N, C-alpha and C positions, 0 to 999 in steps of 0.2 A: 322393721325391715321385712320380716317374713310375710307381712300382710300383702306385699306387692307380688305380682306374678314374677316368675323367674327372670324373664327378659329385662325387667325393669330394675332388678335388685343391684346389679353392678353399677348402673348409672346413678341410682339413688345414693349408693354408698359413696361414690366419688364426689357427688354434689354435697352430701352431708359432711364429708371430711373437709372439703374446702371451706364450708360455712363454719365448721367447728374451729378451724384455724383462725378465722377472722369473724367472730360473731357480730361485731359492730357493723359489718357490711352485709350481713345475712338478712334476707327477706323471705319469710316463711309463706308458703302457699299450700293449699289443699290439692292433692292429686299427684299423679305420676309425672315424670318429665314429659313435656310435650302437651300438657293440658292447657286449657284456655287460661287458667290462673297462672301458669308458668309464663305464657305469652304476655299476660298483663304485667307480671312482675318485671319482665325484661323491658317492656315498653316504659313503665312508670319509673323504674330504677335501672337504667342501662349499665351503671357501673357496679351494681350490687351483686351479691352471690345468692341466687335463688336456692331456697331450702325446701325440698319436697316433703310434705307431711301427709300421712294417709287419710286423716280425717280433719274436719274443721277444728275439733277440740285439740288435736295434736298441734295444729298451726298456732292456735291461740296460746297453748301451753308453752310453745317454743319461745314466744315473746315474753310471757310471764316469768319464765325461768332464766331469761337472758341468753338463750341459745340463738336468738335472732333479734335484730334491732326493731323489726316491725313485721307485720303480716299484711298481706293483701288478700281480701276476702270478697267474693261476689255477694251482692246483697239483693239485686233485682235485675230482671231481664225485660226488655221491651215486648217480648212475645208471651212469656210464661209467668210474668209477675215476680213476686218476691221469692227469694231462695228459702226453702224450708228451713226452719229452726233458727235462722240468723237473728230474728227478733228476740229470741230467748238467749242465744249464746252471747250476743254483744253485751247486754247489761250484766250477765253473769260473769263475764270475763274480767271485769274491772279495768279493761283497757280503754284507751281514748282514741276516738276517730280523729286522725290528723290530716286526711286527704281523701281524694276520690279520683277514680280513673275510669274512663269509658272505653270499652273494647268492642269493636265490630266483630261479630261472631261469624266464622265460616265453618260450617260442618261438612265433613267428608265421610263417605262410607269407605272404610279401608279393611282389607282382609287378604285372603290367599287367592281369591278369585275363583271362577268368574262371577260377575254380579248376578247373572241370571240364576245361579245356584244358591244364592244367599237366602236363608230362611229366617234367621234371627239377627238382630242388631243389638249389641250390648253398649250401654253408655249410661251416663248420669241421667237421672229422671228429667232434669231441666233440658238436656240436649234432646232426649227422646220426645219430650213434649213440644219442643221447637221444630221438630221434623215429623210430627205425627201424621200429617196429611201425605207427605212424600212416602213414608214407610207403608202406610195403608194402601196407597196407590200401587206400590210394587209388591204387595203381599208379604211384607217382612214384619215379623213379630218383634216388638220391643222387649228387651231384657234389662232390668235395672242393674246398675253397678255404681260404686261410690264416685267414680270420676271417669272422664272421657278417655284420657290417654292411658289410664290404668286398664280400661277395657281393651284398648289396643294391645297392651302387653299380654293380656290373657289370650286374646285371639292369636297373637304370635306364638304363644306357648302351646295352644291347642292344635294349631295348624289344621283346622277343620274348615273347608271351603264353604260349609253351610252357615258358619257363624262369622259375622263381621263386627266391626265396631264403628260407632259414630264418634269422631274425634277431629281435632284440628288437622288440616292437611299435613303439617310438618311431622306429626306423629308417625306417619307411614314410614318415612326414612329412618326415624329413630329406632323403630322396631322391625325393620326389614319387611314391611308389608306393601301391598299394592293399593294405589288410589283407584277405587272402583267407581266412585261418583263424587263430584265436588259441588259446593254451593247448593246444598239440598235443603236448607232451612225454608220454612213455609212463608217467610217474608224477607225482603231485602234489607229492611231496617233493623234486623236482629242485632241488638246491642245489649251488652251486660254492663251494669254499673258496679264497680268495685269500690270498697273503702279500705283505707290504710289504717291499721291499728297499732298503737305503740303504748309503752308503759306510762308515758306522761305526755302532756300537751306540748306542742312545739310552738315557738314564738311565731306570731302572726306578723309577717312583713309584706310590704307591697300594698297595692290599692284594692285588692279583691277583684271581683265581688266575692262576698263571703257567704258561707252556708253554716247554719247551726242545726245539729241533730239532737233531739231530746225525746224522752219518753215521759208519760204522765198518766195518772189515773184521776178520774173525776169523781166528785161526790155523788152519792146515790139520791139525787133530787131531780125533779123535772127540769128540763132544759139546761142541764149541767154542762153538756158539751157546747151548746150554743153560747152560753155565757162565757165559758172558758176560752173559746175561740174569738169572742167579740173584740178583744183588745188588739188582735192582729189586724182586723178589718179597720177599726177606727184609727189605728196608728199607721195604716198604709204599709204593713209588713207583709210581703208576699209569701204565702205558704205553698210550697211545691209538692208536698206529700203529707198525707194523713192516713194512717192505717190502724185499724183496731185488731187486737188479738186477745185471746183468753189465756189466763194463767190459773194455776192452782186447782184445776178440775172443776171450776165453778163457771156456769154460764152467766153469772151476774157480775163477776169481777173483771170488767173489761179494762184493758190498758191500751194506750195509743202511742204509736211511733210517728214522729213528725219531723219534717225538714222545713226550715224557713230561711229566707234570705236575710242576712244581717249577722251581727256579732255583738257580744256584750260590750258595752261602752257606747253603742249607737243609741241615742235618746229614744227613738221610736221603738227599737227592739227592746230596750230595757223596760219601757212602759208596758209593752205588750206582755212580756214575761212576768212582770209584777202582777198584772191583772190575771194572768193564767194561774199564778200561784195562789191568788185569793180564792179562786173557784175550784182548784184541784186538791185532791188528797195529798199528792206529792208530785214533784217535778224533778227529773234528773237529766242534766245535760250530758250527752255522750261525746260531744266534741264540736269545735268550731274550726273551719278549714276553708281554704280558697276553693272556689268553684272551678272544676276542670272544664265545665261547659256551661256557658251562660244560659239561664232559664228564660223562657218567654220569647 
């Protein structure tokens, strides 16, 4: 609780108390009240009790300990790519991906005013990266902070007109600040994809379409990745995402994060996964869930 700036603490305390009274309705998110993850939680689970957590690890721990039924976590952004560390935190958490949600991102510059006097903007590195051209054009230096609305709470505590925050517009009213500029992202299509994480898989009902997320490592032989991926092409399984990342401090131990359309039980999907398993060192499915937005 003390990690939050003073203006956020009573709001966080009230939300945490409500979630503690009904943990089965609690949805953990990273950030202070008013953050984009808070907005995503309200959109995806309108009847739930959002539970603010200072870090991604705290949000995942809330689910693992039963303090929350699930967590909603940002995983990638249309402007700034993947959210740092999530490819490591997801597998390590032991949680299951049970859904996804897409949130259109609106960034605002909020502070004590006036805008012409602002010299620094505090926010999450993702938000700063999504507005870097606007900030540069206005001579405002970016300052990293763990989340967007948390930065707004710090600005409200400092009451320094030279320091503003990049945060969702609604955070201004929460922390008693002024909207100095709105819709300042560098592209109109700015969208963040969130995934929902729970302690166990949920039943798959409905017609889909479905998405399955998994991670794998290939054998250290020529054309290993080509061979591992071949089964998806020959079986007509659409792959929507493939990213590599390094683990263990070695530049040789490459692992891959992958999203494909389909689910276990679909013949084409099962054949593709069987072939992947033959060419990979190991494969771990992180979850199968309904697509929130049809690909293609």
